[in-house]
MARBA-964966 format. One line per field, with one value per atom (N, C-alpha, C, O, CB): residue in one letter; x negated, y, z; residue number from 1; atom name; chain. Coordinates in steps of 0.02 Angstrom, whole numbers, plus 32768, in hexadecimal, padded with zeros to 4 digits. Glycine has a CB too. Example, Ala and Ser with C-alpha at 12.3 -4.5 7.8 and 13.67 -1.06 7.14 Angstrom:
BEGIN
aa = [A; A; A; A; A; S; S; S; S; S];
xx = [7D6C; 7D99; 7D6C; 7D38; 7DCB; 7D7E; 7D54; 7D7B; 7D62; 7D40];
yy = [7EE4; 7F1F; 7F5B; 7F5A; 7F20; 7F90; 7FCB; 8002; 8039; 7FE2];
zz = [8186; 8186; 8186; 81A7; 81C4; 8162; 8165; 818A; 8192; 811E];
i = [1; 1; 1; 1; 1; 2; 2; 2; 2; 2];
at = [N; CA; C; O; CB; N; CA; C; O; CB];
ch = [A; A; A; A; A; A; A; A; A; A];
// end
This chain:
BEGIN
aa = [M; M; M; M; M; C; C; C; C; C; S; S; S; S; S; K; K; K; K; K; V; V; V; V; V; G; G; G; G; G; F; F; F; F; F; I; I; I; I; I; H; H; H; H; H; L; L; L; L; L; I; I; I; I; I; V; V; V; V; V; P; P; P; P; P; E; E; E; E; E; S; S; S; S; S; R; R; R; R; R; F; F; F; F; F; R; R; R; R; R; L; L; L; L; L; V; V; V; V; V; A; A; A; A; A; G; G; G; G; G; E; E; E; E; E; G; G; G; G; G; E; E; E; E; E; L; L; L; L; L; V; V; V; V; V; E; E; E; E; E; Y; Y; Y; Y; Y; T; T; T; T; T; F; F; F; F; F; N; N; N; N; N; S; S; S; S; S; G; G; G; G; G; V; V; V; V; V; A; A; A; A; A; R; R; R; R; R; H; H; H; H; H; L; L; L; L; L; F; F; F; F; F; C; C; C; C; C; R; R; R; R; R; T; T; T; T; T; C; C; C; C; C; G; G; G; G; G; V; V; V; V; V; K; K; K; K; K; S; S; S; S; S; F; F; F; F; F; Y; Y; Y; Y; Y; R; R; R; R; R; P; P; P; P; P; R; R; R; R; R; S; S; S; S; S; N; N; N; N; N; P; P; P; P; P; D; D; D; D; D; G; G; G; G; G; W; W; W; W; W; S; S; S; S; S; V; V; V; V; V; N; N; N; N; N; G; G; G; G; G; R; R; R; R; R; C; C; C; C; C; L; L; L; L; L; D; D; D; D; D; Q; Q; Q; Q; Q; A; A; A; A; A; I; I; I; I; I; E; E; E; E; E; M; M; M; M; M; Y; Y; Y; Y; Y; L; L; L; L; L; T; T; T; T; T; E; E; E; E; E; F; F; F; F; F; D; D; D; D; D; G; G; G; G; G; R; R; R; R; R; N; N; N; N; N; W; W; W; W; W; E; E; E; E; E; A; A; A; A; A; N; N; N; N; N; A; A; A; A; A; A; A; A; A; A; S; S; S; S; S; L; L; L; L; L; A; A; A; A; A; H; H; H; H; H; L; L; L; L; L; S; S; S; S; S; R; R; R; R; R; E; E; E; E; E; A; A; A; A; A; A; A; A; A; A; P; P; P; P; P];
xx = [7FD3; 7FF3; 7FD4; 7FEC; 8019; 7FA4; 7F72; 7F57; 7F69; 7F36; 7F31; 7F1C; 7F54; 7F49; 7F05; 7F80; 7FB8; 7FD4; 7FEF; 7FF9; 7FD4; 7FE7; 7FAD; 7FB6; 8013; 7F6E; 7F3C; 7F22; 7F00; 7F44; 7F30; 7F2E; 7EDA; 7EBB; 7F58; 7EC1; 7E79; 7E84; 7EA5; 7E51; 7E62; 7E76; 7E30; 7DF7; 7E81; 7E3E; 7E17; 7E2C; 7E4E; 7E18; 7E14; 7E1D; 7E05; 7DC8; 7E19; 7E15; 7E0F; 7E23; 7E58; 7E2D; 7E02; 7E1F; 7E56; 7E5C; 7DDB; 7E77; 7EB0; 7EA2; 7ECB; 7ECA; 7E66; 7E55; 7E3E; 7E3A; 7E2D; 7E2C; 7E15; 7E4B; 7E3C; 7DEF; 7E83; 7EBD; 7EF5; 7F0E; 7EDF; 7EFC; 7F2B; 7F66; 7F52; 7F01; 7FA3; 7FCB; 7FDB; 7FF7; 8002; 7FC8; 7FD8; 8015; 801E; 7F9F; 8044; 8083; 80B6; 80A9; 8065; 80E3; 8116; 8130; 8143; 80EA; 8138; 813D; 8185; 819E; 812C; 81A6; 81F8; 820A; 8244; 823C; 81D4; 81EB; 81D8; 81D2; 81E3; 81C6; 81AF; 81DA; 81FA; 816F; 81CD; 8218; 81E1; 81A8; 8260; 81F9; 81C3; 81E3; 821E; 81A4; 81C5; 81D5; 81AA; 817A; 81C1; 81B5; 8196; 81AD; 81E9; 8198; 8170; 8173; 8178; 816F; 8138; 8186; 8186; 817D; 81AC; 8141; 8138; 8118; 812E; 8135; 80DD; 8139; 813F; 810F; 8113; 815E; 80DF; 8090; 807F; 8069; 803D; 8085; 8068; 80B0; 80EB; 8044; 8096; 80BA; 80B5; 8089; 80A7; 80EF; 80DB; 80FE; 813B; 80EF; 80E1; 8106; 80FF; 80CD; 80D2; 813C; 814E; 816D; 8193; 817C; 815C; 817E; 81BE; 81C4; 8153; 81F6; 823C; 8247; 827D; 8262; 8220; 8233; 820B; 8223; 823D; 81DA; 81BB; 81B0; 81AD; 8176; 81A9; 819D; 8154; 813F; 81C2; 811E; 80E2; 80CE; 80EF; 80C3; 8092; 807B; 8040; 800D; 806B; 8037; 7FF1; 7FBD; 7F85; 7FFD; 7FE9; 7FC9; 7FF4; 802F; 7FC2; 7FD6; 8006; 7FDE; 7FA6; 802A; 7FF8; 7FEB; 7FCE; 7FF8; 8027; 7F9A; 7F8C; 7F96; 7F8B; 7F4F; 7FAB; 7FAD; 7F6E; 7F67; 7FD1; 7F3D; 7EF2; 7ECE; 7EA4; 7EC8; 7EE3; 7EC6; 7EFD; 7F01; 7E9B; 7F23; 7F5E; 7F40; 7F62; 7F8E; 7EFF; 7EE4; 7ED2; 7EAB; 7E8C; 7EDB; 7ECB; 7EFE; 7F32; 7E96; 7EE8; 7F18; 7EE5; 7EAF; 7F56; 7F00; 7EF7; 7F00; 7F3B; 7F0D; 7EDF; 7EF7; 7EF5; 7ED2; 7ECA; 7F18; 7EFC; 7ED6; 7EEB; 7F2F; 7E9A; 7E6B; 7E7F; 7E63; 7E2D; 7EBA; 7EC9; 7EED; 7F08; 7EE9; 7F07; 7F49; 7F2F; 7F57; 7F89; 7EDF; 7EC8; 7EB3; 7E92; 7E9E; 7EC5; 7ECB; 7E7D; 7E71; 7EF9; 7E49; 7DFC; 7DD8; 7DD6; 7DE0; 7DBA; 7D8D; 7D4E; 7D2C; 7D72; 7D4E; 7D18; 7CF0; 7D0B; 7D24; 7CAA; 7C86; 7CA0; 7C9A; 7C3D; 7CB8; 7CD3; 7CA4; 7C87; 7D06; 7C94; 7C78; 7C93; 7C99; 7C49; 7CAF; 7CE2; 7CBB; 7C84; 7CFC; 7CE4; 7CCC; 7CFA; 7D38; 7CCB; 7CDC; 7D17; 7D3F; 7D1B; 7CF9; 7D80; 7D9A; 7DE0; 7E09; 7DB5; 7DD3; 7E00; 7E45; 7E5B; 7DEC; 7E70; 7EA3; 7EE1; 7F16; 7EAF; 7EE6; 7F12; 7F12; 7F3F; 7F0E; 7ECC; 7EC7; 7EB4; 7E80; 7E87; 7ED9; 7EBF; 7EBE; 7E99; 7EE6; 7EE9; 7EF4; 7EB2; 7E99; 7F41; 7E9A; 7E4B; 7E1A; 7DEA; 7E3B; 7E15; 7DEB; 7DF6; 7DCC; 7DD4; 7E3B; 7E3F; 7E0C; 7DFC; 7E6E; 7DF0; 7DBD; 7D89; 7D6A; 7D8F; 7D71; 7D37; 7D47; 7D1E; 7D15; 7D80; 7DA3; 7DA9; 7DB6; 7DFB; 7D9C; 7DB3; 7D85; 7D9B; 7DA1; 7D4B; 7D21; 7D29; 7D00; 7CDC; 7D49; 7D4F; 7D7F; 7D74; 7D5F; 7DB5; 7DCE; 7DC4; 7DEA; 7E07; 7D85; 7D60; 7D38; 7D1A; 7D2C; 7D3E; 7D17; 7CCB; 7CB4; 7D25; 7CAE; 7C67; 7C4B; 7C62; 7C4D; 7C09; 7BE6; 7BB9; 7BA0; 7BAF; 7BBA; 7B98; 7B5F; 7B46; 7B9A];
yy = [7FCD; 8002; 803E; 806D; 7FFA; 8049; 8076; 808F; 80C8; 804F; 806E; 806B; 8081; 80A7; 8025; 806E; 8086; 80C8; 80E8; 8050; 80E9; 8128; 8158; 8193; 8129; 813B; 8167; 817D; 81B1; 818B; 8154; 8165; 816A; 813E; 8126; 8188; 818E; 8189; 81B2; 81D8; 8149; 8141; 816A; 815A; 80E5; 8199; 81BA; 81AE; 81D8; 8201; 8170; 816F; 818E; 8188; 8148; 81AD; 81D6; 81C3; 81A6; 8209; 81D1; 81C1; 81F9; 822F; 81C3; 81E6; 81FA; 824C; 8276; 81CD; 825F; 8293; 82CD; 8308; 8282; 82B5; 82C8; 82E9; 8310; 8295; 82D4; 82E2; 8312; 8309; 8298; 8341; 836A; 838B; 83AD; 839F; 8383; 839A; 83DC; 83E4; 8370; 8416; 845C; 847E; 84BB; 8483; 844F; 8471; 842D; 8407; 84CA; 843C; 8414; 83DB; 83AD; 83F0; 83CD; 838B; 837F; 8348; 838D; 83BD; 839B; 8398; 8398; 83D4; 8396; 837A; 8349; 8348; 8399; 8303; 82D0; 82A3; 82A5; 82D5; 8277; 8238; 81F9; 81FC; 821F; 81C2; 818A; 8151; 8151; 8176; 812B; 80E8; 80B6; 80CF; 80E3; 807B; 8041; 8004; 7FF4; 8040; 7FD5; 7F97; 7F61; 7F6D; 7F8E; 7F27; 7EE2; 7EFC; 7F12; 7EAA; 7EF4; 7EFD; 7F30; 7F29; 7F08; 7F72; 7FAE; 7FCC; 7FFD; 7FA5; 7FB1; 7FDD; 8011; 8046; 7FA3; 800B; 8044; 8070; 805D; 8023; 80AC; 80EC; 811C; 8146; 8116; 810B; 8123; 8167; 8169; 80F1; 8192; 81DE; 81FF; 8211; 821C; 81FE; 822A; 8278; 8289; 8204; 82A6; 82E9; 82CE; 82B1; 8330; 82E7; 82EE; 8302; 82EF; 830E; 832D; 834A; 8345; 835F; 8380; 832D; 830E; 82BE; 829E; 8332; 829A; 8250; 8255; 821D; 8222; 8284; 8274; 824F; 825D; 82A9; 821A; 81FB; 8227; 820D; 81B1; 8256; 8274; 8265; 827E; 82BC; 822E; 8218; 81E1; 81DD; 8254; 81BB; 8186; 816D; 8184; 8146; 8137; 8120; 80D2; 80AC; 8129; 80AC; 807E; 8047; 804F; 8088; 8012; 7FD4; 7FB8; 7F91; 7F9F; 7FCC; 7FAD; 7FCC; 7FAE; 7FBD; 801A; 803F; 8071; 80AF; 8060; 803D; 8066; 80A7; 80D3; 8021; 809A; 80CE; 8115; 8137; 80A7; 8131; 8156; 815C; 813C; 8142; 8191; 818C; 8190; 81AB; 81D9; 8179; 818A; 81B7; 81BC; 816F; 81DF; 821D; 8209; 81DA; 825F; 822C; 8222; 8254; 828E; 8219; 8240; 827F; 82AE; 82E4; 8266; 8292; 82B9; 82DD; 8300; 829C; 82F4; 831B; 8348; 836F; 82F5; 834D; 8389; 83CB; 83C9; 837A; 8402; 8442; 8457; 847B; 8476; 8445; 8459; 841C; 83EE; 847E; 841A; 83D8; 83DC; 840B; 83D5; 838D; 8380; 8356; 832C; 8371; 834B; 830D; 82C6; 82BE; 8316; 829A; 8258; 822C; 8230; 8252; 81F6; 81A9; 817C; 815B; 818D; 816B; 8136; 80EA; 80DB; 814D; 80C8; 807B; 8052; 8056; 8064; 802D; 7FF4; 7FBE; 7F9B; 7FC8; 7FB4; 7F93; 7F62; 7F76; 7FD6; 7F26; 7F04; 7F02; 7ECF; 7ED0; 7F3C; 7F4C; 7F14; 7F23; 7F98; 7EE1; 7EC7; 7E74; 7E49; 7ED2; 7E70; 7E2E; 7E5C; 7E4E; 7DE6; 7E97; 7EC3; 7EAA; 7EBF; 7EFD; 7E7B; 7E5C; 7E31; 7E30; 7E26; 7E14; 7DED; 7E13; 7DFA; 7DCF; 7E50; 7E7E; 7EC2; 7EF0; 7E88; 7EC6; 7EFA; 7F17; 7F51; 7EF2; 7EBF; 7EE7; 7F08; 7F2D; 7EA9; 7F07; 7F3C; 7F76; 7FA1; 7F32; 7F7F; 7FD9; 7FF0; 8029; 7FE2; 7FB9; 7FD6; 801C; 804F; 7F92; 8013; 8031; 808E; 80B6; 7FFE; 809F; 80CF; 80F8; 8134; 80C1; 80DB; 8106; 810C; 8125; 80FF; 80ED; 8104; 8149; 8165; 80CB; 8157; 819B; 8182; 814A; 81BF; 81B8; 81B5; 81C3; 81EE; 81E3; 8195; 8199; 81E5; 81FC; 814D; 8203; 824F; 8254; 828B; 827B];
zz = [7FFD; 8002; 800A; 7FEA; 802A; 802D; 8041; 7FF4; 7FE4; 8074; 7FC8; 7F86; 7F53; 7F24; 7F79; 7F5D; 7F26; 7F3B; 7F0E; 7F1E; 7F81; 7F8A; 7F93; 7FA2; 7FBF; 7F89; 7FA3; 7FDA; 7FDD; 7F95; 8011; 8058; 8065; 8047; 808A; 807E; 8095; 80E2; 8102; 807B; 8100; 8146; 816B; 815D; 815D; 8196; 81C1; 820E; 822C; 81AD; 822E; 8266; 829B; 8299; 826C; 82C9; 82FE; 8346; 8352; 82EE; 8368; 83B6; 83CB; 83AE; 83F4; 83FB; 840C; 841A; 8405; 8449; 843E; 8453; 8423; 8436; 847C; 83DB; 83AE; 8377; 834A; 839E; 8382; 8356; 837F; 83B6; 833E; 8356; 8372; 833E; 830F; 8393; 8344; 8318; 832E; 8364; 830D; 8301; 8311; 82F1; 82F4; 8301; 82CE; 82BC; 8280; 8252; 828B; 829E; 8267; 8296; 8271; 8217; 82CE; 82F4; 82E1; 82D2; 834A; 82E6; 82DF; 828F; 827C; 830C; 8266; 8223; 820D; 81D0; 81F7; 8239; 8236; 825F; 8294; 8244; 822C; 823B; 824B; 8235; 81DB; 8274; 8270; 8253; 8243; 82B7; 824E; 8230; 825D; 827C; 81DC; 8264; 827D; 8268; 826A; 82BB; 824F; 823A; 8278; 82B3; 820F; 825E; 8283; 82D2; 82F2; 8268; 82EB; 8323; 8355; 8392; 8313; 8329; 8357; 8370; 8395; 8386; 835E; 8381; 834E; 8364; 8389; 8317; 82EA; 82E2; 82DB; 8297; 82E5; 82D4; 828F; 8285; 8308; 8260; 8221; 821F; 8218; 81E4; 8223; 8227; 81D2; 81B4; 826D; 81BF; 8184; 8184; 81B2; 8163; 8150; 8155; 8130; 80FA; 812F; 8168; 8147; 8113; 80FB; 8161; 80EA; 80BD; 8081; 804E; 80D0; 807E; 8043; 804C; 8017; 8035; 808B; 808C; 8087; 807A; 8050; 808C; 8093; 80D3; 8104; 808A; 80DC; 8114; 8124; 810D; 810A; 813E; 8146; 8187; 8191; 8145; 81B6; 81F7; 8211; 8202; 822D; 8234; 8264; 8291; 8298; 8241; 82B8; 82ED; 82DC; 82F5; 8318; 82BC; 82A0; 82D8; 8314; 8280; 82BC; 82E7; 82FB; 832A; 82C5; 82D4; 82D2; 8309; 832B; 828A; 8315; 8336; 8368; 836C; 8304; 838B; 83B5; 83F2; 840B; 83E7; 83FB; 8430; 83F1; 8411; 8463; 83B9; 8387; 835B; 835C; 836B; 832A; 82F3; 829B; 828F; 8303; 8280; 8235; 8211; 8201; 8217; 81FC; 81D8; 8190; 817E; 81E6; 8168; 811F; 8104; 8101; 80F1; 80ED; 80D5; 80A1; 8094; 80BA; 8081; 8044; 806C; 8041; 8000; 80A7; 80B4; 80DE; 80F9; 80D2; 80F0; 8103; 80E0; 80AC; 811E; 80FA; 80DD; 80D6; 80A5; 810C; 80FE; 80FC; 80F2; 811C; 8141; 80B9; 80A8; 80D8; 80EB; 8052; 80E6; 810C; 80F9; 80D6; 813F; 8103; 80EE; 810B; 8148; 8101; 80E9; 80E5; 80D4; 809E; 80B9; 8108; 80EB; 80EB; 811E; 8101; 80AE; 8094; 8094; 807C; 803F; 80B0; 80BF; 809D; 80A4; 810E; 807A; 8069; 8099; 80BB; 803B; 809E; 80D3; 809F; 8076; 8118; 80B7; 809A; 80AD; 80C7; 809A; 80A2; 80C1; 80A9; 80C4; 80B2; 8083; 8071; 8098; 8093; 8028; 80C0; 80F7; 812E; 814C; 80E7; 8142; 817C; 81C2; 81EF; 8180; 81C6; 8210; 821B; 8254; 8216; 81F3; 81E9; 81F0; 820C; 81A5; 81DD; 81ED; 8212; 8212; 81BC; 8237; 8259; 828A; 8296; 8272; 82AD; 82FB; 82DA; 8301; 833C; 8297; 8284; 827C; 826C; 824D; 8284; 829B; 82E4; 82F7; 8284; 830B; 8357; 8369; 8384; 839C; 8356; 836F; 8347; 835D; 8363; 8323; 8306; 8332; 833A; 82C6; 8351; 837D; 83CB; 83F4; 8374; 83D4; 8416; 8416; 83E8; 8428; 844C; 8459; 844C; 8455; 84AF; 8436; 842D; 846C; 8491; 83F9; 847E; 84C0; 84B7; 8484; 84CD; 8501; 84F6; 84EB; 84E2; 8525];
i = [1; 1; 1; 1; 1; 2; 2; 2; 2; 2; 3; 3; 3; 3; 3; 4; 4; 4; 4; 4; 5; 5; 5; 5; 5; 6; 6; 6; 6; 6; 7; 7; 7; 7; 7; 8; 8; 8; 8; 8; 9; 9; 9; 9; 9; 10; 10; 10; 10; 10; 11; 11; 11; 11; 11; 12; 12; 12; 12; 12; 13; 13; 13; 13; 13; 14; 14; 14; 14; 14; 15; 15; 15; 15; 15; 16; 16; 16; 16; 16; 17; 17; 17; 17; 17; 18; 18; 18; 18; 18; 19; 19; 19; 19; 19; 20; 20; 20; 20; 20; 21; 21; 21; 21; 21; 22; 22; 22; 22; 22; 23; 23; 23; 23; 23; 24; 24; 24; 24; 24; 25; 25; 25; 25; 25; 26; 26; 26; 26; 26; 27; 27; 27; 27; 27; 28; 28; 28; 28; 28; 29; 29; 29; 29; 29; 30; 30; 30; 30; 30; 31; 31; 31; 31; 31; 32; 32; 32; 32; 32; 33; 33; 33; 33; 33; 34; 34; 34; 34; 34; 35; 35; 35; 35; 35; 36; 36; 36; 36; 36; 37; 37; 37; 37; 37; 38; 38; 38; 38; 38; 39; 39; 39; 39; 39; 40; 40; 40; 40; 40; 41; 41; 41; 41; 41; 42; 42; 42; 42; 42; 43; 43; 43; 43; 43; 44; 44; 44; 44; 44; 45; 45; 45; 45; 45; 46; 46; 46; 46; 46; 47; 47; 47; 47; 47; 48; 48; 48; 48; 48; 49; 49; 49; 49; 49; 50; 50; 50; 50; 50; 51; 51; 51; 51; 51; 52; 52; 52; 52; 52; 53; 53; 53; 53; 53; 54; 54; 54; 54; 54; 55; 55; 55; 55; 55; 56; 56; 56; 56; 56; 57; 57; 57; 57; 57; 58; 58; 58; 58; 58; 59; 59; 59; 59; 59; 60; 60; 60; 60; 60; 61; 61; 61; 61; 61; 62; 62; 62; 62; 62; 63; 63; 63; 63; 63; 64; 64; 64; 64; 64; 65; 65; 65; 65; 65; 66; 66; 66; 66; 66; 67; 67; 67; 67; 67; 68; 68; 68; 68; 68; 69; 69; 69; 69; 69; 70; 70; 70; 70; 70; 71; 71; 71; 71; 71; 72; 72; 72; 72; 72; 73; 73; 73; 73; 73; 74; 74; 74; 74; 74; 75; 75; 75; 75; 75; 76; 76; 76; 76; 76; 77; 77; 77; 77; 77; 78; 78; 78; 78; 78; 79; 79; 79; 79; 79; 80; 80; 80; 80; 80; 81; 81; 81; 81; 81; 82; 82; 82; 82; 82; 83; 83; 83; 83; 83; 84; 84; 84; 84; 84; 85; 85; 85; 85; 85; 86; 86; 86; 86; 86; 87; 87; 87; 87; 87; 88; 88; 88; 88; 88; 89; 89; 89; 89; 89; 90; 90; 90; 90; 90; 91; 91; 91; 91; 91; 92; 92; 92; 92; 92; 93; 93; 93; 93; 93; 94; 94; 94; 94; 94; 95; 95; 95; 95; 95; 96; 96; 96; 96; 96; 97; 97; 97; 97; 97; 98; 98; 98; 98; 98];
at = [N; CA; C; O; CB; N; CA; C; O; CB; N; CA; C; O; CB; N; CA; C; O; CB; N; CA; C; O; CB; N; CA; C; O; CB; N; CA; C; O; CB; N; CA; C; O; CB; N; CA; C; O; CB; N; CA; C; O; CB; N; CA; C; O; CB; N; CA; C; O; CB; N; CA; C; O; CB; N; CA; C; O; CB; N; CA; C; O; CB; N; CA; C; O; CB; N; CA; C; O; CB; N; CA; C; O; CB; N; CA; C; O; CB; N; CA; C; O; CB; N; CA; C; O; CB; N; CA; C; O; CB; N; CA; C; O; CB; N; CA; C; O; CB; N; CA; C; O; CB; N; CA; C; O; CB; N; CA; C; O; CB; N; CA; C; O; CB; N; CA; C; O; CB; N; CA; C; O; CB; N; CA; C; O; CB; N; CA; C; O; CB; N; CA; C; O; CB; N; CA; C; O; CB; N; CA; C; O; CB; N; CA; C; O; CB; N; CA; C; O; CB; N; CA; C; O; CB; N; CA; C; O; CB; N; CA; C; O; CB; N; CA; C; O; CB; N; CA; C; O; CB; N; CA; C; O; CB; N; CA; C; O; CB; N; CA; C; O; CB; N; CA; C; O; CB; N; CA; C; O; CB; N; CA; C; O; CB; N; CA; C; O; CB; N; CA; C; O; CB; N; CA; C; O; CB; N; CA; C; O; CB; N; CA; C; O; CB; N; CA; C; O; CB; N; CA; C; O; CB; N; CA; C; O; CB; N; CA; C; O; CB; N; CA; C; O; CB; N; CA; C; O; CB; N; CA; C; O; CB; N; CA; C; O; CB; N; CA; C; O; CB; N; CA; C; O; CB; N; CA; C; O; CB; N; CA; C; O; CB; N; CA; C; O; CB; N; CA; C; O; CB; N; CA; C; O; CB; N; CA; C; O; CB; N; CA; C; O; CB; N; CA; C; O; CB; N; CA; C; O; CB; N; CA; C; O; CB; N; CA; C; O; CB; N; CA; C; O; CB; N; CA; C; O; CB; N; CA; C; O; CB; N; CA; C; O; CB; N; CA; C; O; CB; N; CA; C; O; CB; N; CA; C; O; CB; N; CA; C; O; CB; N; CA; C; O; CB; N; CA; C; O; CB; N; CA; C; O; CB; N; CA; C; O; CB; N; CA; C; O; CB; N; CA; C; O; CB; N; CA; C; O; CB; N; CA; C; O; CB; N; CA; C; O; CB; N; CA; C; O; CB; N; CA; C; O; CB; N; CA; C; O; CB; N; CA; C; O; CB; N; CA; C; O; CB; N; CA; C; O; CB; N; CA; C; O; CB];
ch = [A; A; A; A; A; A; A; A; A; A; A; A; A; A; A; A; A; A; A; A; A; A; A; A; A; A; A; A; A; A; A; A; A; A; A; A; A; A; A; A; A; A; A; A; A; A; A; A; A; A; A; A; A; A; A; A; A; A; A; A; A; A; A; A; A; A; A; A; A; A; A; A; A; A; A; A; A; A; A; A; A; A; A; A; A; A; A; A; A; A; A; A; A; A; A; A; A; A; A; A; A; A; A; A; A; A; A; A; A; A; A; A; A; A; A; A; A; A; A; A; A; A; A; A; A; A; A; A; A; A; A; A; A; A; A; A; A; A; A; A; A; A; A; A; A; A; A; A; A; A; A; A; A; A; A; A; A; A; A; A; A; A; A; A; A; A; A; A; A; A; A; A; A; A; A; A; A; A; A; A; A; A; A; A; A; A; A; A; A; A; A; A; A; A; A; A; A; A; A; A; A; A; A; A; A; A; A; A; A; A; A; A; A; A; A; A; A; A; A; A; A; A; A; A; A; A; A; A; A; A; A; A; A; A; A; A; A; A; A; A; A; A; A; A; A; A; A; A; A; A; A; A; A; A; A; A; A; A; A; A; A; A; A; A; A; A; A; A; A; A; A; A; A; A; A; A; A; A; A; A; A; A; A; A; A; A; A; A; A; A; A; A; A; A; A; A; A; A; A; A; A; A; A; A; A; A; A; A; A; A; A; A; A; A; A; A; A; A; A; A; A; A; A; A; A; A; A; A; A; A; A; A; A; A; A; A; A; A; A; A; A; A; A; A; A; A; A; A; A; A; A; A; A; A; A; A; A; A; A; A; A; A; A; A; A; A; A; A; A; A; A; A; A; A; A; A; A; A; A; A; A; A; A; A; A; A; A; A; A; A; A; A; A; A; A; A; A; A; A; A; A; A; A; A; A; A; A; A; A; A; A; A; A; A; A; A; A; A; A; A; A; A; A; A; A; A; A; A; A; A; A; A; A; A; A; A; A; A; A; A; A; A; A; A; A; A; A; A; A; A; A; A; A; A; A; A; A; A; A; A; A; A; A; A; A; A; A; A; A; A; A; A; A; A; A; A; A; A; A; A; A; A; A; A; A; A; A; A; A; A];
// end
């Protein structure tokens, strides 16, 4: 699904994510387990961020939805078999050591 919609996952810890506007314009959808929180704009339907099941202690931000360009280092990930590979993502939502 992500390759079809062009979602570039930037997984960040809870403390590094801040929604500054538009919370009231979001609608939520959850799949089977209810762990992941998929949030969509109620006007246009874009999913710019969500709480992934692989990283319930963080957020996955769509790099394509950022207003300001940032340097991104992309790593290939087998999303079709993500449950078998999800453990390799766990470190991304942990706080960096001081």
